[in-house]
N, CA, C and O atoms as CSV, one atom per row, in Angstrom:
chain,resi,resn,atom,element,x,y,z
A,1,UNK,N,N,-43.184,24.486,-11.658
A,1,UNK,CA,C,-42.269,24.420,-12.367
A,1,UNK,C,C,-41.181,24.783,-12.140
A,1,UNK,O,O,-40.466,25.148,-13.072
A,2,UNK,N,N,-40.771,24.792,-10.959
A,2,UNK,CA,C,-39.545,25.245,-10.489
A,2,UNK,C,C,-38.950,23.948,-9.754
A,2,UNK,O,O,-37.783,23.554,-9.773
A,3,UNK,N,N,-40.067,23.385,-9.097
A,3,UNK,CA,C,-40.155,22.207,-8.646
A,3,UNK,C,C,-39.725,20.806,-9.466
A,3,UNK,O,O,-38.743,20.120,-9.183
A,4,UNK,N,N,-40.326,20.637,-10.145
A,4,UNK,CA,C,-40.321,20.229,-11.730
A,4,UNK,C,C,-39.039,19.874,-12.147
A,4,UNK,O,O,-38.465,18.796,-12.296
A,5,UNK,N,N,-38.650,21.350,-12.340
A,5,UNK,CA,C,-36.753,21.628,-12.709
A,5,UNK,C,C,-35.975,21.130,-11.715
A,5,UNK,O,O,-35.043,20.425,-12.101
A,6,UNK,N,N,-36.077,21.278,-10.669
A,6,UNK,CA,C,-35.202,20.420,-9.486
A,6,UNK,C,C,-34.915,18.926,-9.308
A,6,UNK,O,O,-33.930,18.231,-9.058
A,7,UNK,N,N,-36.536,18.703,-9.608
A,7,UNK,CA,C,-36.334,17.110,-9.578
A,7,UNK,C,C,-35.734,16.182,-10.661
A,7,UNK,O,O,-35.331,15.033,-10.478
A,8,UNK,N,N,-35.749,17.035,-12.084
A,8,UNK,CA,C,-35.021,16.418,-13.128
A,8,UNK,C,C,-33.354,16.995,-13.151
A,8,UNK,O,O,-32.410,16.396,-13.666
A,9,UNK,N,N,-33.314,17.989,-12.620
A,9,UNK,CA,C,-31.537,18.568,-12.487
A,9,UNK,C,C,-31.036,18.116,-11.726
A,9,UNK,O,O,-29.876,18.018,-12.125
A,10,UNK,N,N,-31.155,17.488,-10.228
A,10,UNK,CA,C,-30.572,17.078,-9.146
A,10,UNK,C,C,-30.173,15.695,-9.526
A,10,UNK,O,O,-29.003,15.406,-9.280
A,11,UNK,N,N,-30.888,14.827,-10.054
A,11,UNK,CA,C,-31.091,13.672,-10.588
A,11,UNK,C,C,-29.694,13.593,-11.612
A,11,UNK,O,O,-28.686,12.911,-11.427
A,12,UNK,N,N,-30.037,14.656,-12.905
A,12,UNK,CA,C,-28.910,14.689,-13.852
A,12,UNK,C,C,-27.514,14.906,-13.477
A,12,UNK,O,O,-26.522,14.330,-13.924
A,13,UNK,N,N,-27.593,15.966,-12.450
A,13,UNK,CA,C,-26.182,16.326,-12.268
A,13,UNK,C,C,-25.601,15.285,-11.047
A,13,UNK,O,O,-24.384,15.408,-10.913
A,14,UNK,N,N,-26.062,14.539,-10.361
A,14,UNK,CA,C,-25.545,13.423,-9.943
A,14,UNK,C,C,-25.159,12.199,-10.644
A,14,UNK,O,O,-24.209,11.500,-10.293
A,15,UNK,N,N,-25.861,11.974,-11.568
A,15,UNK,CA,C,-25.435,11.161,-12.454
A,15,UNK,C,C,-24.060,11.590,-13.268
A,15,UNK,O,O,-23.066,10.864,-13.278
A,16,UNK,N,N,-24.111,12.494,-13.752
A,16,UNK,CA,C,-23.068,13.224,-14.342
A,16,UNK,C,C,-21.770,12.836,-13.581
A,16,UNK,O,O,-20.720,12.414,-14.066
A,17,UNK,N,N,-22.097,13.088,-12.208
A,17,UNK,CA,C,-20.479,13.052,-11.291
A,17,UNK,C,C,-20.427,12.198,-11.057
A,17,UNK,O,O,-19.302,11.973,-10.609
A,18,UNK,N,N,-21.215,11.110,-11.055
A,18,UNK,CA,C,-20.782,9.491,-10.913
A,18,UNK,C,C,-19.996,8.951,-11.880
A,18,UNK,O,O,-19.047,8.202,-11.647
A,19,UNK,N,N,-20.441,9.387,-13.218
A,19,UNK,CA,C,-20.068,9.107,-14.543
A,19,UNK,C,C,-18.860,9.472,-14.628
A,19,UNK,O,O,-18.073,8.754,-15.245
A,20,UNK,N,N,-18.339,10.929,-13.903
A,20,UNK,CA,C,-16.951,11.191,-14.156
A,20,UNK,C,C,-15.832,10.586,-13.165
A,20,UNK,O,O,-14.614,10.753,-13.229
A,21,UNK,N,N,-16.397,10.019,-12.456
A,21,UNK,CA,C,-15.388,9.296,-11.393
A,21,UNK,C,C,-15.085,7.880,-11.742
A,21,UNK,O,O,-14.316,7.156,-11.110
A,22,UNK,N,N,-15.893,7.487,-13.016
A,22,UNK,CA,C,-15.163,6.329,-13.244
A,22,UNK,C,C,-14.023,5.898,-14.354
A,22,UNK,O,O,-13.755,4.826,-14.897
A,23,UNK,N,N,-13.325,7.602,-14.465
A,23,UNK,CA,C,-11.935,7.125,-15.242
A,23,UNK,C,C,-11.216,7.416,-14.291
A,23,UNK,O,O,-11.498,8.313,-13.497
A,24,UNK,N,N,-9.861,6.479,-14.210
A,24,UNK,CA,C,-8.898,6.751,-13.041
A,24,UNK,C,C,-7.779,7.481,-13.600
A,24,UNK,O,O,-7.823,7.607,-14.823
A,25,UNK,N,N,-6.655,8.060,-12.925
A,25,UNK,CA,C,-5.604,8.723,-13.512
A,25,UNK,C,C,-4.674,7.665,-13.345
A,25,UNK,O,O,-4.847,6.482,-13.053
A,26,UNK,N,N,-3.701,8.294,-13.578
A,26,UNK,CA,C,-2.174,7.760,-13.605
A,26,UNK,C,C,-2.028,7.165,-12.083
A,26,UNK,O,O,-1.335,6.198,-11.770
A,27,UNK,N,N,-2.570,7.699,-11.498
A,27,UNK,CA,C,-1.717,7.302,-9.854
A,27,UNK,C,C,-3.044,6.104,-9.338
A,27,UNK,O,O,-2.946,5.435,-8.309
A,28,UNK,N,N,-4.206,6.035,-10.267
A,28,UNK,CA,C,-5.269,4.859,-10.151
A,28,UNK,C,C,-4.468,3.738,-10.332
A,28,UNK,O,O,-4.217,2.776,-9.607
A,29,UNK,N,N,-3.932,4.230,-12.038
A,29,UNK,CA,C,-3.720,2.976,-12.485
A,29,UNK,C,C,-2.396,2.190,-11.932
A,29,UNK,O,O,-2.162,0.982,-11.895
A,30,UNK,N,N,-1.790,3.060,-11.609
A,30,UNK,CA,C,-0.090,2.418,-10.815
A,30,UNK,C,C,-0.873,1.911,-9.816
A,30,UNK,O,O,-0.765,0.685,-9.832
A,31,UNK,N,N,-1.543,2.249,-9.035
A,31,UNK,CA,C,-1.933,1.823,-7.701
A,31,UNK,C,C,-2.484,0.407,-7.848
A,31,UNK,O,O,-2.180,-0.456,-7.024
A,32,UNK,N,N,-3.329,0.138,-8.931
A,32,UNK,CA,C,-4.141,-1.123,-9.772
A,32,UNK,C,C,-3.032,-2.145,-9.756
A,32,UNK,O,O,-2.814,-3.198,-9.158
A,33,UNK,N,N,-2.442,-1.429,-10.626
A,33,UNK,CA,C,-0.819,-2.802,-10.826
A,33,UNK,C,C,-0.254,-3.116,-9.829
A,33,UNK,O,O,-0.025,-4.294,-9.551
A,34,UNK,N,N,0.016,-2.321,-9.240
A,34,UNK,CA,C,0.860,-2.652,-7.544
A,34,UNK,C,C,0.175,-3.688,-7.142
A,34,UNK,O,O,0.799,-4.719,-6.887
A,35,UNK,N,N,-1.277,-3.654,-6.993
A,35,UNK,CA,C,-2.202,-4.665,-6.057
A,35,UNK,C,C,-2.190,-5.894,-7.193
A,35,UNK,O,O,-2.170,-7.029,-6.716
A,36,UNK,N,N,-2.198,-5.794,-8.429
A,36,UNK,CA,C,-2.084,-7.271,-9.234
A,36,UNK,C,C,-0.743,-7.724,-9.022
A,36,UNK,O,O,-0.617,-8.946,-8.946
A,37,UNK,N,N,0.184,-7.095,-8.921
A,37,UNK,CA,C,1.762,-7.898,-8.580
A,37,UNK,C,C,2.157,-8.029,-7.203
A,37,UNK,O,O,3.258,-8.508,-6.930
A,38,UNK,N,N,1.320,-7.629,-6.271
A,38,UNK,CA,C,0.987,-8.002,-4.920
A,38,UNK,C,C,0.412,-9.497,-5.107
A,38,UNK,O,O,1.191,-10.435,-4.942
A,39,UNK,N,N,-1.001,-9.753,-5.466
A,39,UNK,CA,C,-1.510,-10.967,-5.453
A,39,UNK,C,C,-0.587,-11.797,-6.244
A,39,UNK,O,O,-0.139,-12.778,-5.650
A,40,UNK,N,N,-0.223,-11.616,-7.418
A,40,UNK,CA,C,0.484,-12.747,-7.973
A,40,UNK,C,C,1.829,-12.684,-6.949
A,40,UNK,O,O,2.306,-13.818,-6.964
A,41,UNK,N,N,2.418,-12.041,-6.299
A,41,UNK,CA,C,3.072,-12.541,-5.443
A,41,UNK,C,C,2.847,-13.696,-4.727
A,41,UNK,O,O,3.252,-14.835,-4.961
A,42,UNK,N,N,1.918,-13.136,-3.514
A,42,UNK,CA,C,1.165,-13.991,-2.754
A,42,UNK,C,C,0.452,-15.230,-3.197
A,42,UNK,O,O,0.254,-16.144,-2.397
A,43,UNK,N,N,-0.061,-15.314,-4.824
A,43,UNK,CA,C,-0.190,-16.601,-5.116
A,43,UNK,C,C,0.980,-18.056,-5.329
A,43,UNK,O,O,0.920,-19.282,-5.232
A,44,UNK,N,N,2.216,-16.784,-5.739
A,44,UNK,CA,C,3.372,-17.676,-6.005
A,44,UNK,C,C,3.585,-18.325,-4.458
A,44,UNK,O,O,3.526,-19.474,-4.022
A,45,UNK,N,N,3.853,-17.057,-3.872
A,45,UNK,CA,C,4.664,-17.681,-2.453
A,45,UNK,C,C,3.727,-18.865,-1.859
A,45,UNK,O,O,4.024,-20.023,-1.565
A,46,UNK,N,N,2.172,-17.991,-1.765
A,46,UNK,CA,C,1.070,-18.868,-1.014
A,46,UNK,C,C,-0.028,-19.365,-1.896
A,46,UNK,O,O,-1.097,-18.755,-1.883
A,47,UNK,N,N,0.126,-20.394,-2.650
A,47,UNK,CA,C,-0.688,-20.416,-3.758
A,47,UNK,C,C,-1.760,-20.928,-3.364
A,47,UNK,O,O,-1.436,-21.880,-2.654
A,48,UNK,N,N,-3.157,-20.823,-3.430
A,48,UNK,CA,C,-4.498,-21.571,-2.949
A,48,UNK,C,C,-4.400,-23.501,-2.589
A,48,UNK,O,O,-3.877,-24.290,-3.376
A,49,UNK,N,N,-4.831,-23.775,-1.678
A,49,UNK,CA,C,-4.952,-25.064,-1.191
A,49,UNK,C,C,-6.022,-26.006,-1.600
A,49,UNK,O,O,-6.160,-27.202,-1.342
A,50,UNK,N,N,-6.768,-25.165,-2.318
A,50,UNK,CA,C,-8.073,-26.043,-2.569
A,50,UNK,C,C,-8.602,-25.429,-3.615
A,50,UNK,O,O,-8.000,-24.426,-3.999
A,51,UNK,N,N,-10.089,-25.920,-4.502
A,51,UNK,CA,C,-10.896,-25.162,-5.338
A,51,UNK,C,C,-11.438,-24.165,-4.698
A,51,UNK,O,O,-11.679,-23.081,-5.229
A,52,UNK,N,N,-11.653,-24.423,-3.606
A,52,UNK,CA,C,-12.813,-23.357,-2.788
A,52,UNK,C,C,-11.709,-21.873,-2.392
A,52,UNK,O,O,-12.048,-20.691,-2.356
A,53,UNK,N,N,-10.879,-22.238,-2.238
A,53,UNK,CA,C,-9.682,-20.950,-2.172
A,53,UNK,C,C,-9.167,-20.514,-2.962
A,53,UNK,O,O,-8.513,-19.480,-2.824
A,54,UNK,N,N,-9.297,-21.215,-4.175
A,54,UNK,CA,C,-8.953,-20.611,-5.572
A,54,UNK,C,C,-10.289,-20.119,-5.892
A,54,UNK,O,O,-10.167,-18.896,-5.955
A,55,UNK,N,N,-11.107,-20.335,-6.051
A,55,UNK,CA,C,-12.631,-19.839,-6.176
A,55,UNK,C,C,-13.089,-18.122,-5.272
A,55,UNK,O,O,-13.806,-17.208,-5.680
A,56,UNK,N,N,-12.359,-18.255,-4.037
A,56,UNK,CA,C,-12.776,-17.308,-3.321
A,56,UNK,C,C,-11.427,-16.208,-3.878
A,56,UNK,O,O,-11.758,-15.024,-3.947
A,57,UNK,N,N,-10.180,-16.491,-4.208
A,57,UNK,CA,C,-9.483,-15.495,-4.936
A,57,UNK,C,C,-9.963,-15.065,-5.969
A,57,UNK,O,O,-9.929,-13.888,-6.328
A,58,UNK,N,N,-10.414,-15.898,-6.498
A,58,UNK,CA,C,-10.771,-15.045,-8.185
A,58,UNK,C,C,-12.057,-13.934,-7.755
A,58,UNK,O,O,-12.211,-12.787,-8.175
A,59,UNK,N,N,-12.882,-14.675,-6.803
A,59,UNK,CA,C,-14.114,-13.735,-6.455
A,59,UNK,C,C,-13.641,-12.317,-5.947
A,59,UNK,O,O,-14.183,-11.225,-6.115
A,60,UNK,N,N,-12.423,-12.654,-5.247
A,60,UNK,CA,C,-11.952,-11.134,-4.607
A,60,UNK,C,C,-11.390,-10.134,-5.295
A,60,UNK,O,O,-11.533,-8.917,-5.179
A,61,UNK,N,N,-10.515,-10.989,-6.267
A,61,UNK,CA,C,-10.367,-10.328,-7.662
A,61,UNK,C,C,-11.297,-9.567,-8.435
A,61,UNK,O,O,-10.986,-8.413,-8.730
A,62,UNK,N,N,-12.472,-10.075,-8.835
A,62,UNK,CA,C,-13.729,-9.669,-9.794
A,62,UNK,C,C,-13.975,-8.427,-8.845
A,62,UNK,O,O,-14.015,-7.297,-9.332
A,63,UNK,N,N,-14.156,-8.661,-7.351
A,63,UNK,CA,C,-15.124,-7.655,-6.769
A,63,UNK,C,C,-14.522,-6.103,-6.462
A,63,UNK,O,O,-14.915,-4.944,-6.331
A,64,UNK,N,N,-13.196,-6.973,-6.440
A,64,UNK,CA,C,-12.295,-5.259,-6.389
A,64,UNK,C,C,-11.593,-4.998,-7.547
A,64,UNK,O,O,-10.967,-3.944,-7.665
């Protein structure tokens, strides 16, 4: 019984801890905003040179 309880309790606690990390605080939101501003400046100063580079930058934004 104790082993079964451990097998059920440990994954539940890990799942809850990961769910708690999903929400960002004000510093994380500010950092994301600064990252987006930097990307916009980069696109203005050095625009993508073709469809492949444009696609690569959009994939980078989606992944990050």
